[in-house]
N, C-alpha and C positions, 0 to 999 in steps of 0.2 A: 504493501500499502504508497502511497507519496505519505511524505510527513507529515503535510496537510492533517491527517487521520486525525498523527499521533500532535501532531502541538494541541491540536483541537483538544487530545486530551487531556494534552497540558493542562493545556489553559480551561480548562473545565474545574478537573481535582483543584486547582491551582486557584482557580474563583472562589468555587463552593463549599473549597474545603481545610484550603490554607493552601502556604507551600511545604508549609513543615509535608504534610501529606504526599504532595508528590513528592517531594527528595526518596523521601519513603521507598515509594511508590517503583524510581530512576533506581535507584540501588538494590534493590527487590530485582528487575530485569539485569542488573550491573547494562547500565545507558549512562554511558561513559561522558559521553558529549553534553556543552550548557544548551544546544535546544536543538529542534529540528529545522532542517531545510527543509521549507512546503513544495520544491518541486523536485524534492531528489525520491526515486521510491526505495524503501525500505521491505525488507523481505514481513511477509504474514505473519510468521511468527513469533514476528517484533512486537506488531498492535495486539495479537491475542495477547501475545504474554503481559504487559500493559495492565490487560484487563482485568486478566485473572489477580495482581499481584495489588492494582485499585480493590478487589475485591478483600483481600485478605485485611491490607492495608488497613480498607476504612469499614470494613466490616459488611459488606452487603452483598450479595448475589451476584456472583457476572452478568444478567441479566437484565435485572435494575440498573446496573450501570451503564448498560445497550441499553439499554432504550433510553433512560437521561445522558446522553451519549446524540442519539438518531437525533434527538429533541432540541437538545442545547446546537448540531454538528446545519439546522434550521439556517440562526441566526449567528454563526458562527463563519459560516460563507459565505453569507451578504455582505456582513462586516467588513469579509477578505479581502474587498471587490470582487465578487460575483454576485450581486445581488443585480445589476441591469441584465445580468445570464436569466439569471433566476424571474424577474421578470418579462422574460420577451417565453418565457415556456408556459403562460396562461396567465386570463384575470384571473380566474375562479379555479376550486381546488377539483372540480373534474377537470378542467382541459388542463392543469399542472398538469394530474396524476396519469392524463392519458400523456405525455406530451415526458413523461422519464425518461425514455428510453431516447429521443433526441436531445433532449439535455444530456446529455449522457454521450452524443453521440461529437456535442458540442465540444465540449469537456474533455474529449480522449482526441480533438484536433491539439489543440495544446499538453494535453499530456501523455505520448501515446504509447507510456507502463499500463496504461490505468486497464483494471481486465471486470468491468462494469458488470452490473447483475443484468440480467433481461425486465420487464415489468410485465406484465395488460392489464389492458382494463374491460369492464363490460357497466354501462350503466342496467342500473336497475331499477334510479326513478329519479327526480331533481336531484333529489339531495340524498343519494346513497348508491355505491360502484361498488363491485367485486374485481379488489387487487386482486393480479398472482405477479407472486415472485418466486424468480428465479436465479441461483447465484452459484456459481465453481466454488463457493469456500461456506462452510458449515458453520453455522451456532451464530451467525447474525439475524437470526427472525425477530428477538427484541430491538434488533436498536430498529425493523423496520417499522416497526410498532412506535417507537419517538417519533418517527420522519416524522412519520405520519399525527402523530401528536403535534410535532411542530409549525406543520403543513396549513395544519387547522385553523393553527392561533395566528399565521401569519397570513389568514384569505379571516380571520376575525371568529372560526367555525371552531363548534365547542363539537369537536370529534367525538364518536364509536365504535370502537375498532372489534370485530370479533376474526375471528382466521375463525372459516373453517374448513382449511385441508391443512395439512402438514408432510413437509419434508421426507419423516422416513414412511411417512403413509405412502404417498403419489409420484413422489419425487422433485413438490412446487410448494409452498407453499403461498394461501389466499385465503385473503381477509376480504370482511364485509364490509364495507366502512361508511359509517353514514354519518348526517349531517342536521 
């Protein structure tokens, strides 16, 4: 994953739990650099290790960390200079969700080593979609839930998110998202 992801984890922890907690996490995973380089690719294992260490240090389940991170990521990327790209991806929540693959295609032009997930949507009603998430990476489903919550906030909607299919059963995660 790109350093931008790890840097966002650092910012989330430092902002919400304190710099001392971040330093403990960093030490636990053996990351010795002072900072992450946003546009540099890092091994996925480092990101997973950061989440695992954060779980131990903060005494929270990894799923809770990933969900909080997903929600944080939406605000973080807008502040890190991607706000305009996000704005171009849709003026409503449903439109934005339907354009997630296009957004990732644009980002891949900037970050060629990106391995984005795949999304598809099916409109159920004016305020409800079925979102399918597929990824080569395991264990990030909770992050998707957080991303959906963050997007709901971005669009001023209170989202209810229910997972209806699970990767372990069908090879994909499917969510019913309503607002």
